[in-house]
C-alpha positions, 0 to 999 in steps of 0.5 A: 506227368506234365500238368496235363500238357498234351504236347509235353505228354505225347512224347512220353506216350510214344516212348512208353510204347517203344519202351515195351520192347525194352522188357524181354518178357514183354517182347517174348509175349508179343512174339508169342502172339505172332507164333501162335497164329503161325501154329494155328495156320499150320495145323489147319493147312496140314489138315489137322483140324479136318482129320480130327473132325473125321476121326470123331465122326468115324468112331461113331461115338454119337448116336443120340441127342445127349451124346451130340451135346456132350461131344460139343462140350468135350471138344470145347474142353480139349481144344484150348489153344485159342478160343476162336479155334475152339469155337470153329472146331467144336461148331463144325464137328457138332453142327451136323449132328445137332441138325440131325437130332433136331437140337437147337443151334442156339444150344450148340452156340451156348455150349461151345461159347461156354467152353471156349474162353472159360476154358482158355483162361484157366490154362497158362500155356496158351495165348490167353495165359501168355497175355495174363502172364505178360500183364502180371510181369509188367505190373511188377509181380515177382512170381506171375506164374505162381499168382496165375496158378494160385488164382485158378481155383478162385476164378469162379465165373469160368469154372461155374460156366463150364460146370453149369453148361455140363449140368444143363446138358445132363439135366436137359435144362432149357431156360427162357428163350432156349426152351422156345428155340428147342421147341421150334427145332423139334418141329423141324425149323432150325431157325426163326422165320426172320433169323439170319444165320451167322455163317461164313463159308470161307471161314469154315471151309478148312473143317468142311472140305476133307481129303484122305491126306488129312490126319488128326495127328497134325493137330493132336501131336503138336498140341500134346508137345506144347502141353508137355513142353510148357511145364518142362520149360517152367521147370528148367527156367525156374531151376527146378521150381515150376512156380519160379519159372519164366512164363513168357520164356516157357510159352514162347519156347513151347509154341516154337517147339509145337511149330517145329513138330508140325514142320517135322510131321509135314516134311516126313509125311511129304504133306508140304515143303519148306517153301509152303510151310514158310508161306503158311507161317508168315500168313498165320503170323500176319493174321495175329498182327492186330492182336499183337498191336492190341497187346503192345498198347495194353502193355504200354497202358499198364506202364502208364498206369504204373508211372502215374501211380493210378493203383496207389491212388485208387487203393488209397480211395478204396481203403478210405471208402470201401470195406476190404471184403467188397473189393473182390465183388466190386472188381468182378462187376467193374471188369464185367461192365468194361468187357461187356461194353467194349466186347473184349476180355483181353482189352479188359485184362489190359485195363484192370490187371495192372490196376488190380495188382497195384491195389493188392500190393498197396493194401498188402492183400493176396494178388491171386484173389484180385487177379481171379476177380478181374479174369472172372469179370472180364470173361463174363462180360465177354461171354454176355456181350453181343459185340464180343468176337467170341460171341460172334464166332460162336454164332457163326460156327453154329450157323445161328442168328447172332442176336438169338444166340445172345438172348438164349445164352444170357440167362445161363450166363447171368445165373453163373455171374450171380453165383460168382458175385456171391462167391467173391463176396464170401471169399472177401469176407473170409480172406480179408 
């Protein structure tokens, strides 16, 4: 903006960060990230996760190895508030069953990793959806909710990852290193001789120590309230049209209502007092401060890219050198490379969504297709990266060696990525 003069550019950069708060939608998303941390902490402190685990165990729904695998898959689908919570809940429920039936812990890590981020990114009423909606709004997309929902059927990698995981369970498909891990476990060895399990007892203590006061309702009811409230608030803020509703307002009010529901259940059931609930609220919000800061800089980065005209510049280059039909697979591969390199799908969203939206608008092409390509690539790169937080937590929740998890999961992820690349190529040929 000032001829590459850093001294004159630095004040603009600082103002760009401060300017994020001038947008009500961006500010609501930042507040949402803090509140969702409070919701997760409250559910855990009230014993909701432990009660949910005990409910599944007492029902005795699992009596063979295949059902143990399906249970891990099903829990990953149902618990969609936040990817790491999904991993911890599914891992803590299924890990003892996998050990009992001598199923490889690497298989558990693959199953829960394939139903955490891939499921979360398909739902607009959780932390992942709020991030995407916030980035879309900051990229001057007039109807971010409609674009997000329209992109879901074309979000090929997450859909393929979930479906292929179910297929692998159904057919007992063990590829490459996974087959060796299953043979080792069947012989009574849960880990390779020199493996180091990624298990943090302090992190998993919330799901392993139970008491009679723990109830599944402390988790099920608030989540159900949030699920119902999200489309209801979209309907209200959109004046009767869900697709015209405010995504940032809806997710914020939905999660606030879920927190209020938690508090009401705790007070009525004498599970906790106001003072304890407030301490838990602040502790949970504090735990999400790093995520909130990342999001703050991400939104500022999108504004900077818009001010510099990056999208228009890249769109001009692309229109001159790249056929339109190749844009979607190219965005998928580029997003995957960035996510794999930095180990963060959210960081990739921040870099690629504003850029992809500007390209789509400049070329007059469907923004939903471009959004789907970026989301798919980011989730694949995050899924395959050894430095991704979800990959690390999946290893930890499964009590398996981290590198063993990465090695055994990679063949499945690469197959889904190859199919997704082909699907985006066909979509580009048909749509543009």
